[in-house]
C-alpha positions as CSV (number, residue, x, y, z in Angstrom):
1,M,-13.0,19.2,-7.7
2,Q,-12.2,16.0,-5.9
3,L,-10.4,13.1,-7.5
4,T,-12.3,9.9,-6.7
5,V,-11.2,6.3,-7.4
6,N,-14.2,4.3,-8.8
7,T,-13.0,1.6,-11.1
8,E,-16.5,0.3,-11.9
9,K,-17.8,3.7,-13.0
10,F,-14.5,4.4,-14.7
11,D,-14.8,1.2,-16.8
12,E,-18.4,2.1,-17.7
13,L,-17.3,5.6,-18.8
14,Q,-14.3,4.3,-20.8
15,A,-16.6,2.0,-22.7
16,L,-19.1,4.7,-23.4
17,F,-16.3,7.1,-24.4
18,I,-14.7,4.8,-26.9
19,R,-18.1,3.8,-28.3
20,E,-18.7,7.5,-29.1
21,V,-15.2,7.8,-30.7
22,I,-15.9,4.8,-32.9
23,D,-19.3,6.1,-33.9
24,K,-17.8,9.4,-34.9
25,V,-15.1,7.7,-36.9
26,R,-17.8,5.5,-38.5
27,I,-19.8,8.5,-39.5
28,K,-16.8,10.2,-41.2
29,L,-15.9,6.9,-43.0
30,E,-19.5,6.7,-44.3
31,E,-19.3,10.3,-45.5
32,A,-16.1,9.3,-47.4
33,G,-17.9,6.4,-49.0
34,I,-16.3,3.5,-47.1
35,K,-18.7,0.6,-46.4
36,G,-18.9,-2.9,-45.0
37,L,-16.0,-4.8,-43.5
38,D,-13.6,-2.1,-44.7
39,M,-15.3,0.4,-42.5
40,E,-15.3,-1.8,-39.4
41,E,-11.6,-2.6,-39.9
42,I,-10.6,1.0,-40.5
43,A,-12.8,2.3,-37.6
44,G,-11.3,-0.3,-35.3
45,S,-7.7,0.6,-36.3
46,I,-8.3,4.3,-35.8
47,A,-10.1,3.8,-32.5
48,F,-7.3,1.5,-31.2
49,S,-4.7,4.1,-32.1
50,I,-6.7,6.9,-30.4
51,A,-7.2,4.7,-27.3
52,S,-3.6,3.7,-27.1
53,T,-2.5,7.3,-27.2
54,L,-5.0,8.3,-24.4
55,D,-3.9,5.2,-22.4
56,D,-0.3,6.4,-22.5
57,T,0.8,3.2,-24.2
58,A,1.8,4.9,-27.5
59,G,4.9,6.7,-26.2
60,V,4.1,10.2,-27.3
61,E,7.0,12.6,-27.6
62,V,6.9,16.0,-29.4
63,D,9.9,18.2,-29.9
64,G,11.7,16.4,-27.0
65,V,8.7,16.8,-24.6
66,E,7.2,13.6,-23.3
67,V,3.4,13.7,-23.3
68,R,1.8,11.4,-20.7
69,P,-2.0,11.7,-20.5
70,Y,-4.0,10.7,-17.4
71,L,-7.6,10.3,-18.2
72,T,-10.4,11.2,-15.8
73,F,-14.1,11.7,-16.2
74,R,-16.2,14.4,-14.6
75,D,-19.4,13.5,-12.8
76,D,-22.5,15.6,-12.3
77,D,-21.0,17.1,-9.1
78,D,-17.7,18.0,-11.0
79,N,-15.8,15.3,-9.2
80,L,-13.1,13.6,-11.2
81,I,-13.6,9.8,-11.6
82,H,-10.5,7.7,-12.3
83,S,-9.2,4.2,-11.8
84,G,-6.1,5.0,-9.7
85,D,-3.9,4.2,-12.7
86,N,-3.7,4.9,-16.4
87,S,-6.8,4.3,-18.5
88,Y,-7.1,1.1,-20.5
89,I,-9.6,2.2,-23.1
90,Y,-8.0,0.0,-25.8
91,E,-9.5,-3.1,-24.0
92,F,-13.0,-1.8,-24.8
93,V,-12.4,-1.3,-28.5
94,P,-13.3,-4.9,-29.7
95,A,-16.5,-5.1,-27.7
96,E,-17.7,-1.6,-28.7
97,L,-16.9,-2.3,-32.4
98,K,-19.0,-5.5,-32.1
99,R,-21.8,-3.5,-30.5
100,L,-21.8,-0.9,-33.2
101,F,-21.2,-3.0,-36.3
102,D,-23.0,-6.3,-35.4
103,V,-26.4,-4.7,-35.1
């Protein structure tokens, strides 16, 4: 596997990834009977929390061990695509919420 910096592709993949996360959260909220604006607000809050954790902005420490994720995406050739820095998935949450809920 080769680590490849490609910020354009990385941004595209971050947006698709968080869209899928939001959609999975939406499905589970629907199954729980949550509807309308409540669902959008709760899904957004959960997605933002997940994104912040993945982006290494949430300050995760467990039993004295600091957890510092570094997100990459694998392409069809098993190369790892990254931005050269931490992910910033949280930035894509508002647009992807709008895309999923303002249909």
